[in-house]
C-alpha positions, 0 to 999 in steps of 0.5 A, a space after each residue: 787427075 783428069 775428070 771422067 764423065 762416065 766410069 763403069 766398074 766391070 768389063 763384062 757383058 753389062 759393062 761393055 754393052 753399057 759403055 758402047 751405047 753411052 758412047 753412041 748416044 752421047 758422043 764426045 764425052 770421056 767414058 772409062 771402063 775399069 776391069 780388075 783382070 786383063 780379059 774383058 768379056 770372059 763370061 761371054 767368051 765361055 758361054 754356050 760352050 764357046 758359042 755365046 748364047 746371046 739371048 732367047 727368041 721369046 719376044 713377049 715381055 709378059 712371057 719373058 719375065 717368067 724365066 726369071 726367078 728373081 727380078 721378074 716384076 721389075 723386068 716387066 717394064 724394062 723389057 717393054 723398053 728393050 727386049 730380045 727382039 731389040 737385042 737381035 736388031 742391035 747386033 744385026 745392025 752391027 754385022 752380027 746375025 743371030 740364029 734360033 735353035 729349036 729350044 729358042 736359044 739364039 747364037 751368032 750364025 758364026 757359032 763363035 763367041 769371039 764374033 760377039 766380043 769383037 763386035 762389042 769391043 769394036 763399038 767401044 773403040 769406035 766411040 772412044 771408050 777406054 778400057 783400063 785393064 788390071 784396074 781393080 777398084 778397092 773402094 770409093 766415096 761420093 764427094 759432092 757431085 763426084 765419085 772418088 775411086 781408089 784402085 789397087 794400083 794406087 791410082 785415083 779417079 774422079 768420076 761424074 756418073 758411075 755405073 757398077 756392073 761387076 756381076 755377082 762378085 763380092 767386091 762389087 757388092 761391097 762397093 755398092 754397100 759402101 754407098 748405102 745399098 743393101 745386098 740380099 742374101 747370095 746363093 748359087 743358082 743353075 746347078 745340077 743335082 748330086 744323087 747317089 742312087 743305085 738306080 742311076 749307076 751305070 746309066 749316064 747319058 740316058 735322057 728323057 724329052 719331058 719329065 715333070 719333077 717335084 722337089 721337096 725341101 725340108 725345113 721349118 716350113 717344107 717347100 715344094 718346087 716343080 718343073 717339067 722339061 728335058 732330063 739327063 742321067 749323069 754319072 753324079 746324078 741328074 741334069 738337064 733343063 728341068 733340073 737347072 730350072 728347079 735349081 734356079 727357082 729353089 736356089 735359096 731354099 736349097 742353100 738353106 737346106 745344105 742341098 738336102 731334098 727329095 726329088 720325085 721324077 715322072 720319067 713317063 710324062 704320064 699319070 700312073 693310071 695311064 701307064 697302068 692302062 698302057 701296060 694292060 693294053 699291051 699285055 692283052 695283045 702281046 701276052 707271051 712277050 717278056 716284060 723286061 724286054 719290051 718298053 710299052 711307054 714311048 718316052 721310056 728308053 728300053 735300057 731304062 725300062 729293063 733296069 727298072 724291071 730288074 730293080 723291082 724284081 721283075 725277072 727277065 723271063 716273066 711274060 706279060 701274061 704272068 705280070 701280077 697287078 701289084 707288079 704292074 702298079 709298082 712299075 707304073 709308080 716307079 715310072 711316074 713317081 720314083 723318089 730320089 734323095 738329092 745330097 748336094 749340088 753339081 756344076 753347070 759349066 756353061 753359066 755361072 749364076 748367083 741368086 741375090 745382089 743389090 736390093 731391087 727396091 733401092 733401084 729405079 728400074 726406069 733408069 737403073 739409077 740408085 735411089 740412094 745416091 744420085 748419078 750411081 747406076 747398076 747393070 747386070 748380075 750385080 743386081 738381085 736379078 737372075 734367069 734360068 739357062 737359055 740366054 736370059 741372063 745375058 738379056 737382062 744384062 743387055 736390057 739394064 745396060 741399055 736403060 742406063 745408057 739412055 738415062 745417061 743420055 738424058 743426064 747430058 741433054 738436060 740443062 744444068 
């Protein structure tokens, strides 16, 4: 059994980026990545609809951390050492140019995740990194200064420095736990809301550019979460960035409530009084026009306006001059504070994120080294770190992987 200088469990974004950079920083050492499947970087392949949302163009670490429901305190210092601007430079130096989309997400100019995969794998090959596919590590032990790894194939490996970068898989957490690490509670994050409500039926595809949301979750202590952002009606309920953000920040609360909650939606992105005033002002100038046929709020699509009028009993023939104060109030209330019962979670196919993981208090975020076992490191989503949609989860993977690589460099440059 030939000893391995650096062993990495998991060939996802964090594991492969870590391997490539260790290879570059510490040339000549033996680096092996153990991957349970036959396909490294599968999440990179499918992310962003196959385009790979590499990172986000938020280059201020203080603002960047606000996109992480869990891990934001620890990431603040980490991002000061390696942030999105550094990620852009890293890929650009290796021939992969990134572009910024209007919402801040950054993709390769090629619009193909394969470009990112090829870059990462070529870097690993260039620096002599070996990727052992189909090598699922079942268990491991720390023996003096070495880690002993046992694979499903029956092979054993002796590793000097070990990095666990298995994502949010139970297997990775089990390996960490076997070395004394605590695993915080796990719950799905980044999902859409299932809502069965007649007001939404038949209106899939209607979107709102900016809709403030308030999510109220029942329990021993009722909790509230709120976000504002683009909203989309789907055939199963509601989706869009605003909903995905809410699902991330409320992940554990929603999990414990069995995804039962009440959602208040401000479709108009205005106060109720402002909506009432706009309706009254429009009625003064256009008293003979039919209420249901004229949306007076710029943010409200005509189809949705007409539908809500019908829902409130405002018949098509009713003119603005005939609109009662109670009807105007009801319409304003529905547009700015309509309530919907969330009855479950839907899916979000572009990113699969789990809240929870390795307890962050047990990690030195300057190096990503374990406080429980020397020469044991963690990177990526195996940690209790997760971000909202927009390239933030990949960025935390790149950052934590780079910190590990630099720490490994220090280990080899320091005299024994």
